[in-house]
PDB file with one MODEL, atoms N, CA, C and O in Angstrom:
MODEL        1
ATOM      1  N   VAL A   1      29.658  60.800  98.467  1.00  0.00           N
ATOM      2  CA  VAL A   1      30.169  59.867  99.451  1.00  0.00           C
ATOM      3  C   VAL A   1      29.622  58.497  99.092  1.00  0.00           C
ATOM      4  O   VAL A   1      28.420  58.339  98.883  1.00  0.00           O
ATOM      5  N   TYR A   2      30.491  57.517  99.022  1.00  0.00           N
ATOM      6  CA  TYR A   2      30.107  56.184  98.588  1.00  0.00           C
ATOM      7  C   TYR A   2      30.373  55.154  99.676  1.00  0.00           C
ATOM      8  O   TYR A   2      31.481  55.067 100.206  1.00  0.00           O
ATOM      9  N   ASN A   3      29.351  54.378 100.003  1.00  0.00           N
ATOM     10  CA  ASN A   3      29.472  53.240 100.915  1.00  0.00           C
ATOM     11  C   ASN A   3      30.120  53.620 102.255  1.00  0.00           C
ATOM     12  O   ASN A   3      31.030  52.939 102.729  1.00  0.00           O
ATOM     13  N   THR A   4      29.646  54.697 102.846  1.00  0.00           N
ATOM     14  CA  THR A   4      30.166  55.174 104.125  1.00  0.00           C
ATOM     15  C   THR A   4      29.009  55.422 105.079  1.00  0.00           C
ATOM     16  O   THR A   4      28.023  56.056 104.705  1.00  0.00           O
ATOM     17  N   SER A   5      29.119  54.934 106.293  1.00  0.00           N
ATOM     18  CA  SER A   5      28.051  55.166 107.262  1.00  0.00           C
ATOM     19  C   SER A   5      28.079  56.620 107.718  1.00  0.00           C
ATOM     20  O   SER A   5      29.117  57.278 107.656  1.00  0.00           O
ATOM     21  N   SER A   6      26.951  57.109 108.168  1.00  0.00           N
ATOM     22  CA  SER A   6      26.865  58.511 108.590  1.00  0.00           C
ATOM     23  C   SER A   6      27.767  58.804 109.785  1.00  0.00           C
ATOM     24  O   SER A   6      28.196  59.944 109.961  1.00  0.00           O
ATOM     25  N   GLY A   7      28.060  57.805 110.604  1.00  0.00           N
ATOM     26  CA  GLY A   7      28.942  58.005 111.745  1.00  0.00           C
ATOM     27  C   GLY A   7      30.406  58.183 111.372  1.00  0.00           C
ATOM     28  O   GLY A   7      31.219  58.589 112.203  1.00  0.00           O
ATOM     29  N   ASN A   8      30.742  57.882 110.124  1.00  0.00           N
ATOM     30  CA  ASN A   8      32.133  57.994 109.677  1.00  0.00           C
ATOM     31  C   ASN A   8      32.360  59.138 108.698  1.00  0.00           C
ATOM     32  O   ASN A   8      33.432  59.216 108.098  1.00  0.00           O
ATOM     33  N   LEU A   9      31.405  60.010 108.521  1.00  0.00           N
ATOM     34  CA  LEU A   9      31.573  61.119 107.584  1.00  0.00           C
ATOM     35  C   LEU A   9      32.586  62.144 108.074  1.00  0.00           C
ATOM     36  O   LEU A   9      33.370  62.667 107.282  1.00  0.00           O
ATOM     37  N   VAL A  10      32.578  62.432 109.360  1.00  0.00           N
ATOM     38  CA  VAL A  10      33.447  63.471 109.912  1.00  0.00           C
ATOM     39  C   VAL A  10      34.252  62.886 111.064  1.00  0.00           C
ATOM     40  O   VAL A  10      33.691  62.265 111.967  1.00  0.00           O
ATOM     41  N   PHE A  11      35.566  63.084 111.032  1.00  0.00           N
ATOM     42  CA  PHE A  11      36.418  62.697 112.158  1.00  0.00           C
ATOM     43  C   PHE A  11      37.272  63.893 112.529  1.00  0.00           C
ATOM     44  O   PHE A  11      37.946  64.469 111.675  1.00  0.00           O
ATOM     45  N   ASN A  12      37.247  64.259 113.766  1.00  0.00           N
ATOM     46  CA  ASN A  12      38.080  65.342 114.271  1.00  0.00           C
ATOM     47  C   ASN A  12      38.721  64.840 115.551  1.00  0.00           C
ATOM     48  O   ASN A  12      38.078  64.802 116.600  1.00  0.00           O
ATOM     49  N   GLY A  13      39.987  64.456 115.468  1.00  0.00           N
ATOM     50  CA  GLY A  13      40.680  63.903 116.625  1.00  0.00           C
ATOM     51  C   GLY A  13      40.871  64.917 117.731  1.00  0.00           C
ATOM     52  O   GLY A  13      40.740  66.123 117.524  1.00  0.00           O
ATOM     53  N   ARG A  14      41.178  64.411 118.892  1.00  0.00           N
ATOM     54  CA  ARG A  14      41.427  65.288 120.042  1.00  0.00           C
ATOM     55  C   ARG A  14      42.893  65.697 120.067  1.00  0.00           C
ATOM     56  O   ARG A  14      43.732  65.026 119.465  1.00  0.00           O
ATOM     57  N   PRO A  15      43.213  66.786 120.754  1.00  0.00           N
ATOM     58  CA  PRO A  15      44.603  67.240 120.823  1.00  0.00           C
ATOM     59  C   PRO A  15      45.512  66.186 121.444  1.00  0.00           C
ATOM     60  O   PRO A  15      45.082  65.417 122.304  1.00  0.00           O
ATOM     61  N   ASN A  16      46.760  66.153 121.009  1.00  0.00           N
ATOM     62  CA  ASN A  16      47.768  65.268 121.581  1.00  0.00           C
ATOM     63  C   ASN A  16      48.281  65.927 122.852  1.00  0.00           C
ATOM     64  O   ASN A  16      49.108  66.837 122.789  1.00  0.00           O
ATOM     65  N   LEU A  17      47.802  65.479 123.996  1.00  0.00           N
ATOM     66  CA  LEU A  17      48.161  66.117 125.262  1.00  0.00           C
ATOM     67  C   LEU A  17      49.642  65.976 125.582  1.00  0.00           C
ATOM     68  O   LEU A  17      50.175  66.762 126.365  1.00  0.00           O
ATOM     69  N   GLY A  18      50.315  64.999 124.999  1.00  0.00           N
ATOM     70  CA  GLY A  18      51.747  64.847 125.199  1.00  0.00           C
ATOM     71  C   GLY A  18      52.557  65.940 124.521  1.00  0.00           C
ATOM     72  O   GLY A  18      53.697  66.198 124.908  1.00  0.00           O
ATOM     73  N   ALA A  19      51.977  66.589 123.509  1.00  0.00           N
ATOM     74  CA  ALA A  19      52.674  67.654 122.783  1.00  0.00           C
ATOM     75  C   ALA A  19      52.392  69.030 123.371  1.00  0.00           C
ATOM     76  O   ALA A  19      52.979  70.023 122.942  1.00  0.00           O
ATOM     77  N   VAL A  20      51.502  69.092 124.343  1.00  0.00           N
ATOM     78  CA  VAL A  20      51.110  70.378 124.919  1.00  0.00           C
ATOM     79  C   VAL A  20      52.050  70.756 126.055  1.00  0.00           C
ATOM     80  O   VAL A  20      52.233  69.993 127.004  1.00  0.00           O
ATOM     81  N   ASN A  21      52.636  71.923 125.951  1.00  0.00           N
ATOM     82  CA  ASN A  21      53.487  72.480 126.997  1.00  0.00           C
ATOM     83  C   ASN A  21      52.818  73.774 127.450  1.00  0.00           C
ATOM     84  O   ASN A  21      52.882  74.771 126.730  1.00  0.00           O
ATOM     85  N   PRO A  22      52.173  73.791 128.625  1.00  0.00           N
ATOM     86  CA  PRO A  22      51.408  74.965 129.054  1.00  0.00           C
ATOM     87  C   PRO A  22      52.216  76.263 129.095  1.00  0.00           C
ATOM     88  O   PRO A  22      51.646  77.342 128.930  1.00  0.00           O
ATOM     89  N   SER A  23      53.531  76.183 129.311  1.00  0.00           N
ATOM     90  CA  SER A  23      54.328  77.408 129.372  1.00  0.00           C
ATOM     91  C   SER A  23      54.656  77.954 127.985  1.00  0.00           C
ATOM     92  O   SER A  23      55.038  79.117 127.857  1.00  0.00           O
ATOM     93  N   ASP A  24      54.513  77.136 126.951  1.00  0.00           N
ATOM     94  CA  ASP A  24      54.823  77.573 125.592  1.00  0.00           C
ATOM     95  C   ASP A  24      53.790  76.995 124.629  1.00  0.00           C
ATOM     96  O   ASP A  24      54.141  76.310 123.668  1.00  0.00           O
ATOM     97  N   CYS A  25      52.538  77.269 124.887  1.00  0.00           N
ATOM     98  CA  CYS A  25      51.456  76.655 124.130  1.00  0.00           C
ATOM     99  C   CYS A  25      51.140  77.473 122.879  1.00  0.00           C
ATOM    100  O   CYS A  25      50.818  78.658 122.960  1.00  0.00           O
ATOM    101  N   VAL A  26      51.237  76.824 121.732  1.00  0.00           N
ATOM    102  CA  VAL A  26      50.807  77.457 120.490  1.00  0.00           C
ATOM    103  C   VAL A  26      49.422  76.931 120.158  1.00  0.00           C
ATOM    104  O   VAL A  26      49.018  75.877 120.648  1.00  0.00           O
ATOM    105  N   ASP A  27      48.703  77.656 119.335  1.00  0.00           N
ATOM    106  CA  ASP A  27      47.306  77.319 119.072  1.00  0.00           C
ATOM    107  C   ASP A  27      47.091  75.916 118.517  1.00  0.00           C
ATOM    108  O   ASP A  27      46.123  75.262 118.906  1.00  0.00           O
ATOM    109  N   MET A  28      47.936  75.434 117.640  1.00  0.00           N
ATOM    110  CA  MET A  28      47.671  74.134 117.032  1.00  0.00           C
ATOM    111  C   MET A  28      47.777  72.989 118.033  1.00  0.00           C
ATOM    112  O   MET A  28      46.948  72.080 118.012  1.00  0.00           O
ATOM    113  N   ASP A  29      48.774  73.014 118.903  1.00  0.00           N
ATOM    114  CA  ASP A  29      48.915  71.928 119.885  1.00  0.00           C
ATOM    115  C   ASP A  29      47.831  71.977 120.947  1.00  0.00           C
ATOM    116  O   ASP A  29      47.305  70.938 121.347  1.00  0.00           O
ATOM    117  N   CYS A  30      47.496  73.170 121.404  1.00  0.00           N
ATOM    118  CA  CYS A  30      46.549  73.292 122.514  1.00  0.00           C
ATOM    119  C   CYS A  30      45.092  73.348 122.061  1.00  0.00           C
ATOM    120  O   CYS A  30      44.241  72.653 122.616  1.00  0.00           O
ATOM    121  N   ASP A  31      44.807  74.162 121.069  1.00  0.00           N
ATOM    122  CA  ASP A  31      43.413  74.416 120.712  1.00  0.00           C
ATOM    123  C   ASP A  31      43.065  74.152 119.257  1.00  0.00           C
ATOM    124  O   ASP A  31      41.897  74.255 118.882  1.00  0.00           O
ATOM    125  N   GLY A  32      44.037  73.817 118.432  1.00  0.00           N
ATOM    126  CA  GLY A  32      43.782  73.668 117.003  1.00  0.00           C
ATOM    127  C   GLY A  32      42.689  72.671 116.667  1.00  0.00           C
ATOM    128  O   GLY A  32      41.845  72.945 115.813  1.00  0.00           O
ATOM    129  N   LEU A  33      42.688  71.520 117.322  1.00  0.00           N
ATOM    130  CA  LEU A  33      41.687  70.494 117.030  1.00  0.00           C
ATOM    131  C   LEU A  33      40.366  70.740 117.745  1.00  0.00           C
ATOM    132  O   LEU A  33      39.391  70.030 117.500  1.00  0.00           O
ATOM    133  N   LYS A  34      40.321  71.722 118.616  1.00  0.00           N
ATOM    134  CA  LYS A  34      39.089  72.005 119.358  1.00  0.00           C
ATOM    135  C   LYS A  34      38.284  73.132 118.730  1.00  0.00           C
ATOM    136  O   LYS A  34      37.228  73.497 119.246  1.00  0.00           O
ATOM    137  N   LYS A  35      38.766  73.687 117.624  1.00  0.00           N
ATOM    138  CA  LYS A  35      38.103  74.846 117.029  1.00  0.00           C
ATOM    139  C   LYS A  35      37.841  74.622 115.549  1.00  0.00           C
ATOM    140  O   LYS A  35      38.434  75.289 114.701  1.00  0.00           O
ATOM    141  N   SER A  36      36.960  73.690 115.239  1.00  0.00           N
ATOM    142  CA  SER A  36      36.607  73.457 113.840  1.00  0.00           C
ATOM    143  C   SER A  36      35.091  73.488 113.691  1.00  0.00           C
ATOM    144  O   SER A  36      34.348  73.154 114.614  1.00  0.00           O
ATOM    145  N   LEU A  37      34.657  73.896 112.513  1.00  0.00           N
ATOM    146  CA  LEU A  37      33.233  74.027 112.233  1.00  0.00           C
ATOM    147  C   LEU A  37      32.991  73.628 110.791  1.00  0.00           C
ATOM    148  O   LEU A  37      33.638  74.153 109.885  1.00  0.00           O
ATOM    149  N   LEU A  38      32.068  72.706 110.568  1.00  0.00           N
ATOM    150  CA  LEU A  38      31.683  72.276 109.228  1.00  0.00           C
ATOM    151  C   LEU A  38      30.208  72.595 109.059  1.00  0.00           C
ATOM    152  O   LEU A  38      29.374  72.101 109.818  1.00  0.00           O
ATOM    153  N   ILE A  39      29.880  73.416 108.070  1.00  0.00           N
ATOM    154  CA  ILE A  39      28.493  73.803 107.817  1.00  0.00           C
ATOM    155  C   ILE A  39      28.087  73.270 106.449  1.00  0.00           C
ATOM    156  O   ILE A  39      28.685  73.631 105.435  1.00  0.00           O
ATOM    157  N   ASP A  40      27.079  72.417 106.420  1.00  0.00           N
ATOM    158  CA  ASP A  40      26.518  71.896 105.173  1.00  0.00           C
ATOM    159  C   ASP A  40      25.229  72.672 104.919  1.00  0.00           C
ATOM    160  O   ASP A  40      24.167  72.304 105.420  1.00  0.00           O
ATOM    161  N   ILE A  41      25.326  73.729 104.151  1.00  0.00           N
ATOM    162  CA  ILE A  41      24.201  74.651 103.958  1.00  0.00           C
ATOM    163  C   ILE A  41      23.057  74.011 103.187  1.00  0.00           C
ATOM    164  O   ILE A  41      21.893  74.199 103.541  1.00  0.00           O
ATOM    165  N   ASP A  42      23.373  73.254 102.131  1.00  0.00           N
ATOM    166  CA  ASP A  42      22.307  72.712 101.288  1.00  0.00           C
ATOM    167  C   ASP A  42      22.049  71.221 101.480  1.00  0.00           C
ATOM    168  O   ASP A  42      21.169  70.665 100.821  1.00  0.00           O
ATOM    169  N   GLY A  43      22.783  70.571 102.353  1.00  0.00           N
ATOM    170  CA  GLY A  43      22.528  69.167 102.649  1.00  0.00           C
ATOM    171  C   GLY A  43      23.209  68.177 101.727  1.00  0.00           C
ATOM    172  O   GLY A  43      22.890  66.990 101.785  1.00  0.00           O
ATOM    173  N   THR A  44      24.129  68.606 100.882  1.00  0.00           N
ATOM    174  CA  THR A  44      24.784  67.664  99.971  1.00  0.00           C
ATOM    175  C   THR A  44      25.747  66.723 100.684  1.00  0.00           C
ATOM    176  O   THR A  44      26.022  65.636 100.175  1.00  0.00           O
ATOM    177  N   PHE A  45      26.259  67.099 101.829  1.00  0.00           N
ATOM    178  CA  PHE A  45      27.198  66.245 102.560  1.00  0.00           C
ATOM    179  C   PHE A  45      26.487  65.333 103.548  1.00  0.00           C
ATOM    180  O   PHE A  45      26.724  64.125 103.550  1.00  0.00           O
ATOM    181  N   PHE A  46      25.616  65.888 104.389  1.00  0.00           N
ATOM    182  CA  PHE A  46      24.943  65.120 105.437  1.00  0.00           C
ATOM    183  C   PHE A  46      23.570  64.586 105.036  1.00  0.00           C
ATOM    184  O   PHE A  46      22.992  63.776 105.760  1.00  0.00           O
ATOM    185  N   GLY A  47      23.040  65.024 103.900  1.00  0.00           N
ATOM    186  CA  GLY A  47      21.716  64.592 103.484  1.00  0.00           C
ATOM    187  C   GLY A  47      20.636  65.590 103.839  1.00  0.00           C
ATOM    188  O   GLY A  47      19.535  65.528 103.292  1.00  0.00           O
ATOM    189  N   GLN A  48      20.923  66.492 104.728  1.00  0.00           N
ATOM    190  CA  GLN A  48      20.039  67.598 105.091  1.00  0.00           C
ATOM    191  C   GLN A  48      20.928  68.719 105.619  1.00  0.00           C
ATOM    192  O   GLN A  48      22.034  68.446 106.085  1.00  0.00           O
ATOM    193  N   PRO A  49      20.482  69.962 105.561  1.00  0.00           N
ATOM    194  CA  PRO A  49      21.311  71.053 106.082  1.00  0.00           C
ATOM    195  C   PRO A  49      21.687  70.789 107.543  1.00  0.00           C
ATOM    196  O   PRO A  49      20.816  70.575 108.386  1.00  0.00           O
ATOM    197  N   SER A  50      22.976  70.806 107.831  1.00  0.00           N
ATOM    198  CA  SER A  50      23.473  70.450 109.162  1.00  0.00           C
ATOM    199  C   SER A  50      24.764  71.187 109.473  1.00  0.00           C
ATOM    200  O   SER A  50      25.389  71.789 108.600  1.00  0.00           O
ATOM    201  N   THR A  51      25.144  71.122 110.739  1.00  0.00           N
ATOM    202  CA  THR A  51      26.397  71.697 111.205  1.00  0.00           C
ATOM    203  C   THR A  51      27.098  70.681 112.098  1.00  0.00           C
ATOM    204  O   THR A  51      26.459  70.037 112.931  1.00  0.00           O
ATOM    205  N   ALA A  52      28.404  70.537 111.927  1.00  0.00           N
ATOM    206  CA  ALA A  52      29.217  69.677 112.794  1.00  0.00           C
ATOM    207  C   ALA A  52      30.333  70.530 113.368  1.00  0.00           C
ATOM    208  O   ALA A  52      30.971  71.298 112.649  1.00  0.00           O
ATOM    209  N   PHE A  53      30.568  70.393 114.669  1.00  0.00           N
ATOM    210  CA  PHE A  53      31.632  71.169 115.302  1.00  0.00           C
ATOM    211  C   PHE A  53      32.380  70.287 116.285  1.00  0.00           C
ATOM    212  O   PHE A  53      31.862  69.265 116.736  1.00  0.00           O
ATOM    213  N   SER A  54      33.594  70.685 116.612  1.00  0.00           N
ATOM    214  CA  SER A  54      34.435  69.886 117.502  1.00  0.00           C
ATOM    215  C   SER A  54      34.040  70.078 118.963  1.00  0.00           C
ATOM    216  O   SER A  54      33.268  70.975 119.303  1.00  0.00           O
ATOM    217  N   GLN A  55      34.582  69.223 119.808  1.00  0.00           N
ATOM    218  CA  GLN A  55      34.286  69.266 121.240  1.00  0.00           C
ATOM    219  C   GLN A  55      35.234  70.268 121.897  1.00  0.00           C
ATOM    220  O   GLN A  55      36.299  69.885 122.382  1.00  0.00           O
ATOM    221  N   ALA A  56      34.860  71.538 121.915  1.00  0.00           N
ATOM    222  CA  ALA A  56      35.728  72.619 122.385  1.00  0.00           C
ATOM    223  C   ALA A  56      36.019  72.549 123.879  1.00  0.00           C
ATOM    224  O   ALA A  56      37.037  73.078 124.325  1.00  0.00           O
ATOM    225  N   GLU A  57      35.163  71.917 124.657  1.00  0.00           N
ATOM    226  CA  GLU A  57      35.378  71.875 126.107  1.00  0.00           C
ATOM    227  C   GLU A  57      36.352  70.774 126.522  1.00  0.00           C
ATOM    228  O   GLU A  57      36.664  70.644 127.706  1.00  0.00           O
ATOM    229  N   TYR A  58      36.839  69.973 125.557  1.00  0.00           N
ATOM    230  CA  TYR A  58      37.780  68.892 125.881  1.00  0.00           C
ATOM    231  C   TYR A  58      39.090  69.474 126.392  1.00  0.00           C
ATOM    232  O   TYR A  58      39.636  70.394 125.783  1.00  0.00           O
ATOM    233  N   ASN A  59      39.606  68.948 127.511  1.00  0.00           N
ATOM    234  CA  ASN A  59      40.890  69.409 128.069  1.00  0.00           C
ATOM    235  C   ASN A  59      41.912  68.323 127.954  1.00  0.00           C
ATOM    236  O   ASN A  59      43.058  68.508 128.364  1.00  0.00           O
TER     237      ASN A  59
ENDMDL
END
């Protein structure tokens, strides 16, 4: 990673609530962006072993 602040390493947007139809909800529109996990086991990405995950409780 070159010339990037640590706050900009990972971006995981929130679901587009306008695309969500509760009566016909598929996983990608409703929960796809709320279920991601990034594990840096040896620290090559974050500088130390770390885990980043999305905000699953977002509605």
